[in-house]
N, C-alpha and C positions, 0 to 999 in steps of 0.2 A: 339199611339205615340203623345205626346203633342208638343207644339211649341218649348219648351226648348230643347227637345231631337232632334227635326228636325234641329234646329240651330247648335247644337253640331255636328251632323252628317255632316251638310253642311260645317262646319269649318274643320273637319277632311278630308272631300273630297277635299276641295280646297288646303289644305296643301299637301296632297298626289299628287294632280294634278300638283303642282308646280314641283315636282321631275319628274313626267312622262313627263311634258312639256320639261324639260331640255333634257331628253333622246330622246324624239321624235325629237327635233331640231338637236341633234347630229346625229341621224340616217338619217334624211333628208339631212343634210349637206354632210355626207360621200357618200350617194347614188347618189345624184345629181352630185357630182364631179367625183366620181370613179366608179359608178355602183355597188359598194359593199354594200350588206345588212349586216351591221356590227353587226352580232349576238353577238360577245363577248363584246358589250358595257356594258352588265350587270356585267361582271367580273370586270370592272373598278369601278363599284359601290361598290362591295365587297372589292376589293383591296384598294380603297381609304379609306373606313371605317376601315378596319382591320389594315392598315398602321398607321392611326392616333391612333387607340387603342394601338398598340405596342409602338408608341412614347410616349403616355401618361403613359405607364407602364415602360418607361425607357429602352426599348429593341430596338435593330436594327430590323426593319421589314423585312419579307421575300421578299417583293417586291424589295429590294435592290439587292438581288441575282438574281431575275428574270430579272431585268434591265441589270445587268452585263452579264448574260448568253445570253439573246436575243441581246444585243448590240454586243457581240463578234460574234454571229451567223450572224447578219446583216452585219458586217464588212467582214466576210468570204464570204458571198454571193456576196457582191458588188466587193470585190477584185477579185473574180473569174471571174466576168463579165468584169473586167478591165485588165485581164491577157494579152490581146493583144491590144496594142495601148492606154492603159491607161496612161494619163499624171501624172507626179509626183504631180502636184497640186491636182488632183482629188483623188489620193491615200492618200495624207496627209489629205484632207478634209474628206474623208471616215473615217480615223482613229480618227480624232478629234471628229467627230460627233457621231460615234458609240462606240468608246472605251474610249477615253480620257474624253469626256463629262459625260457619265455614271459613270466612275471611280471617277471623281471629286464630283459628287452628292453623290455617295456611301460613299466616305471618309468624306464628310461634315456631312452626317446623322450619321455615326458611331462615329464621334467626339461629336456631339451635343446630340444624343439620351440619353446617360446615365445621362446627366446633367438635363434632363427634363426642357427644356426651356418653356417660356410662351405659352399659347394656340395659339396665332396668329402665332408664329414661328413654332409650331408643325403642324398647318394646312398648312402653306406654304411648310414645308418640305414634308408633305404627298403628296401635289400636285406636288412638284418638283420630287418626286420619281415615282409617278404613271403615270402622264401625258406623260412623254417621252417614257414610255413603249409602248404606242400606235404607236409612230414613228418607233421604232425599230421593232415592229411587222409588220408594213407596209413594211419596207425594207426587212425583212426576208421572209415574207409569201406572201404578195400581190403584191409587185413590180415585181417579176419575172413572175407573171400571169396577168399583167396589160391588156393584149389584149385578155384574155379569155372571154368566154360568161358569162352572168349574172348567169346562172344556175351553171356553174363551180365555179364561185366566191362564190355563196351561199353555195355550198357543202364544199368548203374550210373554209368558216366562221363557219359552224357548227362543222367541225372537230377541228378548232382552239378553239372553245368554250369548247369542251370536254377536250381538252388538258389543257387549262387554269384552268378549274375546278379541274382537277387532280393535277396540280401543286399548286393550291391554297390549296388543302387538305394537300399536302406535306409540304408546307412552313408555313402555318398558323394553321394546325391542325383542328380537328372537333369541337373544342369549339367555341362558339359564343362570341361576344364582343359588348359592348356599349361604347360610348364615352361621355365625358362631354358635356353638353349643351353649345351652343355658347352664350346663355344669360339665366341667372337664374331669370330674372324678370317675373312677372305675374300680370295680372289685370283682372277685370271683366267688360264685356260690357253686361248690361242687365242680361239675364240668362246664358250667355256664359262665361266660364272661358278661358282666352286666355293666353298662355304661351309665354315667350320671344323667345323660340326656334321656335315656329310657325311663329312669326313675322319676325324672322331672315331668315327663309326659304323663305317666300314670298318676303321680301325685297331684298335678294340676288338674287333670281330668276328673279325678275323684273329688277334689276340692270344689271344682265348679259344679259338679252334679249335686253335691251336698248343699252348696250355696243356693242352687236353683230350687232344690227341695224345700229348704227353709224359707226361701222367698215366696214360693207358691203356697206353702202351708201355714206360715206364721204372719205374713204381712197383708195388709188390707189391699194393696195394689196387686199383689200376687193372687189373692183370692178373687179379685175382680177379673183378672186375666183368666183364671180357671173357670169362672162362671161364664165368661164369653166363649171359651172353648167348648163348654158343655152345651150351652144353649144361647146362641147369639140373640135371638128374639127376646127371650126371658131376661137376658142381661140388659138389653136396651130398656125393657119395661121397668126395671128397678133403678134406672138412672146411670148405668155404666156406659160411658161413651165408647161406641165401637171404633171411632177414629183414634182415641187414645190407646185402646187395646191393640189396634192394628199397628200403630207406630211403635208401641212398646215391643210387640212381638218381632217386628222387622229389625228394630234396634238391637234386641238381644241376639237375633239370628246373625246379624252382621258382626257383632262382637264375638260370638262363638266361632263363626267361620274364619275370621281374621286370626283368632287365637289358635285355631287348628293349623293354619298355615305357618304361624310362627313356631309352633311346636314341631311340625314335621320338616321344616326347611333345613335343620342341621343334619337330617338323616338322608335326604335325597335332594338332587338338583331340581329346583322348581322353575318351570317356564311359564310363559303367560297363559298357556292353556292346560297346564298340568292339573289344576284344581278340578276340572270337569270330571275326570275319571275318578278322582278321590271322592268327589261329591256323589257320583253315581253309586259308589259302594256304600256310602252313607244312606243313599236312597233305597238300596236293596234292604238294608236293616230296617229302615222306616216302613217299607212296604210289608215286611214280615210282621211288624207291629201294627199293621192296619192303618198307618198314618194317624193313629189316635192314642196308642199306648206307649208311654215313655219307658217303663221297665222292660217291656218286651222288645222294643226297639234297641235299647242298650244291650240286652242279652243277645239279640240277633247280631249286633255289631261284633260281639266276641266270636260268634260262629263264623261270620264273614271273614274276620281277620285271620283266625286260625285256619280256616279252610283255604284261604288264599296262600298262606304261608306254606302249608304242606303241598298244595297244588303246584307252587313254584318249584318245589323240589322234585316231584314225580313227573310233572308235565308242564314245564314252564311256559311253553308256547300256547297252552290251553288254559292257563290259570284264570284269565279274565272271563273266558267262556264258562268255566266251571262256577265261578262266583255268581255271574249274572243268571246262570241257569237255576239258581236257588229260588228265584221268584216265580218260576213257571209252576211248580207244584203248589206253591202257596196261593197263587192267583186262581188256580184251578179249584182248590179246596174252598176258597172264599167265594168263588162264583157260584158254587153249588149250595153253599150253606148260608149265604147272606141275602137278606131281603133288600131289594132295591128301594132306596129312599129318594124322594124328590128334594131338590134344593129348597131351602127356606126362601120365602118371598120377603 
């Protein structure tokens, strides 16, 4: 392997690492706020990419129906919990959030999709359809189990992952799709050929990370979310709503996952189940960060991406094994050096 090949592999690794970093940040965010290991984050990668592909083809994407179905289910669950003592204001808010909102999004997409609007509008529509799906999934599946143990929540996440994979097959089919590149530009730096899509991925990822940093550091809502992540009980005692924090965390995670799918879909064909493997690599980075550290998780994503890229050159049939083996020594070290803590009551 000469220098030019090494640089090409390094570029591919860094581009892939940007996607893994986004998913790792989403996983850390959800876990620190809600104790949920968000296994279905990979499905948002697939759904975001396939939704955009359907819009580019002038079709109404299947995620519209998923959003409506889970929105109605979330409304039914919340209305059942409000059957005794629920105020009219809460009932109206529930219907607006879970039924009327998704219906407006669905109607907008159904109206605009056949017209094939510009790429920016299509991307925004794909995000508008896919990201709220995470919110209604929280209200339907996780909110009734908010006080369950971490193990129970993990089991529910795995079950939800399999359910979403099956629904993805039903609504999108077994065929894969690619989307148009966000930028068709290309240029050469020394021996390395750089595409505009790669630059777009790195720029959008860096921009989102900076935006999240400013959100958590400079805004009142972001500080409230940080407080919930640090100490859920203390946050409740000072008046921060755990329900609001959980919904915000899931909403941001859904947005990040869908954006990751939109960014990666021009580079590789995305199938209904492709996102799971991508999400697992983000999970490896999050594990290295202990599921609590954003900077370490982002740095670990670079390690995962670069290692995967070079492993695909030297031992392509073992590249997945090599990547996932990273967590073994990390878990061993943490198991010997970390004190076991009980869940908060």
